[in-house]
C-alpha positions as CSV (number, residue, x, y, z in Angstrom):
1,M,3.9,-14.5,-6.8
2,A,7.5,-15.6,-7.4
3,G,9.2,-17.6,-4.8
4,P,12.8,-17.8,-3.7
5,L,15.5,-18.3,-6.4
6,R,15.6,-22.0,-7.5
7,F,17.4,-23.8,-10.3
8,R,15.5,-25.1,-13.3
9,R,16.9,-28.5,-14.4
10,T,16.6,-29.6,-18.0
11,A,17.8,-32.4,-20.1
12,G,18.9,-32.5,-23.7
13,T,21.9,-31.3,-25.6
14,W,22.9,-27.6,-25.3
15,T,25.5,-25.7,-27.2
16,R,26.5,-22.1,-27.3
17,D,24.6,-21.7,-30.5
18,R,21.4,-23.2,-29.0
19,V,21.9,-20.9,-26.0
20,R,22.0,-17.8,-28.2
21,S,19.1,-18.8,-30.3
22,Q,16.7,-20.2,-27.7
23,L,17.6,-18.3,-24.5
24,L,19.4,-15.1,-25.4
25,A,17.2,-14.1,-28.4
26,P,13.9,-14.1,-26.5
27,L,15.4,-12.3,-23.5
28,D,17.0,-9.7,-25.9
29,D,13.7,-9.2,-27.6
30,S,11.9,-8.6,-24.2
31,F,14.4,-6.7,-22.2
32,G,17.6,-6.2,-24.1
33,A,20.1,-8.8,-23.1
34,T,23.8,-9.7,-23.5
35,L,25.5,-13.0,-23.2
36,E,28.6,-12.8,-20.9
37,E,31.3,-15.1,-19.7
38,P,30.8,-16.1,-16.0
39,W,33.1,-14.6,-13.4
40,F,33.8,-18.1,-12.0
41,S,34.0,-21.6,-13.5
42,V,32.0,-24.6,-12.5
43,A,34.2,-27.0,-10.5
44,D,33.2,-29.8,-12.8
45,D,34.9,-29.5,-16.1
46,R,32.0,-31.2,-17.9
47,Y,30.0,-28.0,-17.6
48,D,30.2,-24.9,-19.8
49,A,28.6,-21.8,-18.3
50,V,27.3,-18.4,-19.3
51,R,25.8,-15.3,-17.7
52,F,22.8,-13.2,-19.0
53,E,22.7,-9.5,-18.2
54,M,19.4,-7.7,-19.0
55,D,19.1,-4.0,-19.5
56,N,16.5,-3.8,-16.8
57,G,18.9,-5.2,-14.2
58,D,17.7,-8.8,-14.3
59,L,20.2,-11.6,-14.1
60,A,20.4,-15.2,-15.2
61,L,23.0,-18.0,-15.0
62,F,23.1,-21.1,-17.2
63,C,25.4,-24.0,-17.1
64,F,25.2,-27.1,-19.3
65,R,26.9,-30.5,-20.0
66,P,25.7,-33.4,-22.2
67,G,22.3,-34.4,-21.1
68,R,21.9,-31.9,-18.3
69,A,21.6,-28.1,-17.8
70,Y,20.7,-25.7,-15.0
71,W,19.1,-22.3,-15.3
72,L,18.9,-19.8,-12.4
73,G,17.5,-16.3,-12.9
74,N,15.2,-13.5,-11.6
75,T,14.0,-12.7,-15.1
76,E,11.4,-14.1,-17.5
77,T,12.0,-17.8,-18.1
78,P,12.5,-18.6,-21.8
79,E,9.9,-20.9,-23.2
80,P,12.3,-23.9,-23.8
81,L,12.8,-24.0,-20.0
82,W,9.1,-24.0,-19.1
83,R,7.7,-27.1,-17.3
84,T,11.2,-28.1,-16.1
85,D,11.9,-29.5,-12.6
86,K,13.0,-27.0,-9.9
87,E,15.8,-27.6,-7.4
88,T,17.0,-25.6,-4.4
89,F,20.6,-24.8,-3.8
90,A,20.7,-27.9,-1.5
91,E,19.2,-30.2,-4.1
92,A,21.3,-29.2,-7.2
93,P,24.8,-30.8,-7.6
94,Y,27.3,-29.2,-5.2
95,A,29.6,-27.9,-8.0
96,V,26.6,-26.2,-9.7
97,T,25.3,-24.7,-6.5
98,R,28.8,-23.5,-5.4
99,W,29.3,-21.8,-8.8
100,A,26.0,-20.0,-8.7
101,E,26.5,-18.9,-5.1
102,R,29.9,-17.5,-6.0
103,E,28.5,-15.6,-8.9
104,L,25.6,-14.1,-6.9
105,T,27.9,-13.3,-3.9
106,A,30.3,-11.4,-6.1
107,R,27.3,-9.4,-7.5
108,L,26.2,-8.6,-4.0
109,E,29.7,-7.4,-3.1
110,M,29.4,-5.0,-6.0
111,T,25.9,-3.7,-5.4
112,D,25.6,-3.9,-1.6
113,P,29.1,-4.3,-0.2
114,W,27.9,-3.5,3.4
115,L,25.5,-6.4,3.2
116,A,28.0,-8.8,1.7
117,E,30.3,-8.2,4.7
118,F,27.9,-10.3,6.8
119,Q,29.0,-13.6,5.3
120,Y,26.4,-15.9,6.9
121,V,23.4,-13.5,6.5
122,S,24.2,-12.9,2.8
123,W,24.7,-16.6,2.1
124,F,21.5,-17.6,4.0
125,F,19.3,-15.0,2.2
126,L,20.8,-15.3,-1.3
127,P,17.7,-17.1,-2.6
128,V,15.7,-14.0,-1.7
129,F,18.3,-11.2,-2.2
130,F,18.2,-12.3,-5.9
131,S,14.6,-13.4,-6.2
132,K,12.2,-11.8,-8.7
133,D,10.0,-10.3,-6.0
134,G,12.2,-10.0,-3.0
135,R,15.5,-8.6,-4.3
136,N,14.6,-5.0,-3.6
137,T,12.4,-5.3,-0.6
138,T,14.6,-7.5,1.4
139,R,17.7,-5.4,0.9
140,R,15.7,-2.3,1.7
141,F,14.4,-3.9,4.9
142,F,17.9,-4.8,6.1
143,A,19.2,-1.3,5.3
144,E,16.3,0.8,6.5
145,D,14.9,-1.2,9.4
146,A,18.1,-3.0,10.5
147,A,16.5,-6.4,9.9
148,G,13.8,-5.6,12.5
149,F,15.7,-3.4,15.0
150,P,14.2,0.0,14.1
151,D,16.3,1.9,16.6
152,A,19.7,0.4,15.5
153,T,22.2,0.7,12.7
154,P,21.9,-1.9,9.9
155,E,25.3,-3.2,10.9
156,A,24.2,-3.8,14.5
157,G,21.0,-5.4,13.5
158,L,22.6,-7.8,11.0
159,G,25.3,-8.6,13.6
160,F,22.6,-10.1,15.8
161,Y,21.4,-12.5,13.1
162,E,24.9,-13.2,11.8
163,S,25.7,-14.7,15.2
164,L,22.7,-17.1,14.9
165,L,23.3,-18.1,11.3
166,R,27.0,-18.7,11.9
167,T,26.0,-21.7,14.0
168,G,24.4,-23.5,11.1
169,V,21.4,-24.4,13.2
170,L,19.0,-23.3,10.4
171,D,21.0,-24.4,7.4
172,G,18.6,-27.4,6.8
173,N,15.7,-25.0,6.7
174,R,17.2,-22.3,4.6
175,Y,14.6,-22.1,1.9
176,T,11.7,-22.4,4.4
177,M,12.9,-19.6,6.6
178,A,14.4,-17.3,4.1
179,S,11.4,-17.3,1.8
180,K,9.2,-16.0,4.5
181,L,11.1,-12.8,4.4
182,G,11.5,-12.3,0.7
183,T,8.6,-13.5,-1.5
184,S,6.2,-10.6,-1.0
185,P,5.8,-8.3,-4.1
186,G,5.5,-5.3,-1.8
187,Y,7.4,-3.7,1.0
188,D,5.4,-5.2,3.9
189,L,7.3,-4.0,7.0
190,T,4.9,-5.7,9.5
191,R,5.3,-9.1,7.9
192,M,9.1,-8.8,7.5
193,R,9.5,-7.8,11.1
194,A,7.3,-10.7,12.2
195,T,9.5,-13.1,10.1
196,M,12.6,-11.9,11.9
197,S,10.9,-12.6,15.2
198,E,11.0,-16.3,14.2
199,F,14.8,-15.9,13.7
200,S,15.0,-14.2,17.1
201,V,13.2,-17.1,18.8
202,A,15.4,-19.5,17.0
203,K,18.4,-17.7,18.4
204,L,16.9,-17.8,21.9
205,L,16.2,-21.6,21.6
206,A,19.7,-22.2,20.2
207,D,21.4,-20.1,22.9
208,A,19.5,-22.2,25.5
209,G,21.0,-25.4,23.9
210,L,17.6,-26.7,22.8
211,A,17.0,-28.7,19.7
212,F,14.1,-27.5,17.6
213,E,12.3,-28.0,14.3
214,P,11.0,-25.0,12.3
215,E,7.6,-24.7,10.5
216,V,5.8,-27.8,11.9
217,E,2.7,-28.8,9.9
218,Q,-0.3,-30.0,12.0
219,E,-3.4,-32.0,11.1
220,S,-5.4,-28.9,12.0
221,G,-4.1,-27.3,8.9
222,H,-1.9,-24.9,10.8
223,A,1.9,-24.7,10.6
224,L,3.3,-23.6,13.9
225,D,6.6,-21.9,14.0
226,F,8.6,-24.4,16.0
227,A,8.6,-27.7,17.8
228,V,10.8,-28.2,20.8
229,G,10.6,-31.9,21.6
230,D,6.9,-32.6,21.8
231,R,5.9,-29.0,22.5
232,L,4.8,-26.6,19.8
233,V,5.9,-22.9,19.7
234,E,4.1,-20.0,18.1
235,V,5.6,-16.5,17.7
236,T,3.9,-13.2,17.3
237,R,5.1,-9.6,17.2
238,P,3.1,-6.5,18.1
239,E,3.8,-3.4,16.1
240,P,4.7,-0.4,18.3
241,P,1.8,1.9,19.2
242,A,2.8,4.6,16.7
243,R,2.2,2.1,13.8
244,R,-1.2,0.8,15.1
245,S,-4.6,2.1,14.3
246,H,-5.9,0.6,17.6
247,A,-4.3,-0.3,20.9
248,D,-2.3,2.9,21.1
249,H,-0.5,1.9,24.3
250,P,2.3,-0.7,24.4
251,V,0.5,-2.8,27.1
252,A,-2.7,-2.8,25.0
253,A,-0.6,-3.7,21.9
254,V,0.8,-6.8,23.7
255,R,-2.6,-7.9,24.9
256,E,-4.3,-7.4,21.5
257,T,-1.6,-9.1,19.4
258,G,-1.2,-12.0,21.8
259,G,-4.9,-12.4,22.2
260,A,-5.4,-12.6,18.4
261,K,-3.4,-15.9,18.5
262,R,-5.9,-17.4,21.0
263,T,-8.6,-17.4,18.3
264,D,-6.4,-18.8,15.6
265,Q,-3.5,-21.3,16.1
266,L,-3.7,-21.5,19.9
267,A,-7.4,-22.3,19.8
268,E,-6.4,-25.6,18.0
269,H,-3.2,-26.1,19.9
270,P,-3.8,-24.8,23.5
271,N,-0.6,-26.4,24.9
272,A,1.7,-24.5,22.6
273,V,4.1,-22.0,24.0
274,L,3.5,-18.5,22.8
275,F,6.4,-16.0,22.3
276,V,5.5,-12.3,22.0
277,D,8.3,-10.3,20.5
278,C,8.4,-6.6,21.5
279,T,11.7,-5.9,19.7
280,S,10.0,-3.1,17.7
281,F,9.2,-1.2,21.0
282,S,11.3,1.7,22.2
283,D,13.0,1.7,25.6
284,A,10.1,3.7,27.0
285,E,7.4,1.4,25.5
286,W,9.2,-1.7,26.7
287,A,9.5,-0.1,30.2
288,A,5.8,0.4,30.2
289,V,5.2,-3.3,29.3
290,T,7.7,-4.7,31.9
291,G,6.2,-2.3,34.5
292,E,2.8,-3.9,34.1
293,M,3.7,-7.3,32.7
294,P,0.4,-7.9,31.0
295,G,-0.8,-11.4,30.2
296,V,-2.5,-12.3,26.9
297,G,-5.0,-14.9,28.2
298,H,-2.8,-17.9,27.3
299,E,-0.3,-19.9,29.3
300,P,2.6,-20.5,28.9
301,T,3.6,-17.2,27.3
302,V,7.0,-15.5,27.1
303,V,7.0,-11.8,26.3
304,F,10.5,-10.6,25.3
305,R,12.6,-7.9,23.7
306,A,15.9,-8.5,21.9
307,R,18.7,-6.1,21.5
308,P,21.3,-6.0,18.7
309,D,24.1,-6.8,21.1
310,G,22.5,-10.2,21.7
311,R,20.7,-9.5,25.0
312,I,17.2,-10.8,25.3
313,E,15.0,-9.9,28.4
314,G,11.5,-10.6,29.2
315,Y,8.9,-12.2,31.5
316,R,6.7,-15.3,31.4
317,Y,3.2,-16.4,32.3
318,G,2.7,-20.0,33.2
319,R,5.3,-22.8,33.3
320,V,7.5,-22.9,30.2
321,P,8.1,-26.6,29.5
322,F,11.8,-26.1,28.5
323,D,14.7,-24.3,30.2
324,L,15.6,-21.0,28.6
325,D,18.0,-20.0,31.4
326,G,21.2,-18.4,30.0
327,A,19.4,-17.3,26.9
328,I,17.0,-14.8,28.4
329,T,17.1,-12.5,31.4
330,Y,13.8,-12.5,33.2
331,V,12.7,-9.1,34.6
């Protein structure tokens, strides 16, 4: 399975002639490829740069200077670049990263202008919007499921996450968080919705003014979704009853999904705070849940539902060890 888009860094001397013979030629043989001038220049005049356009829609970028070159692409990697070191956008030189991001953003403005209007969402998810596996599924998810708000317009759903990503609170975890959404080879709606629940909880924590760390590895072998101080946080998301083969009532869906965590991560980390995200539930389904306020056999638990306008409401079982007031309305 391919991961999010990363640079391949290579040494040696590259020239336009070598680029044509060792990079363009094999791509042309495999897919049909052309060598184009980039739309933007690298803000370091030591670098020359080119763009590869494949007949199947694949894209690759390559910039090079004496002793150093960077490749970025969602196509087959030419053999001369095999076994090279990989670097994220944060690890590569700023001038190289900025050039590549401008190239990709300009492409997104051409292919998906509605998505590119959300500046922070499009920047944050660039590594998966142009990844080998996730480029189609992630864009489809944002367009058809409104980034996890199935009863909202794409613009409303993306606006919710734009307000979170604008704060920069997840910038340092960009690859970790974005890759959860976009590295599946298929359109896995359940998994992608669950991924966006982590972003929703991140927004809740950030709106409450809490410092947190995402994706916290534990000696148990589990990686819990967040740490807030010395307390761990795990997030789960029940699918609405219409999409479930069992638990065909919203209350049962909450109990079943939350209870499943008790035999997995929470069995090893019983002091963790569990967040159960019911954002996929309709108004009527959510009303049924809040009318009964079911527990899941674990405390503390917060059961919540987010709305595209930024409102989050829910209820809790047990004492939550950090203050969420101002970020959630308890029913």
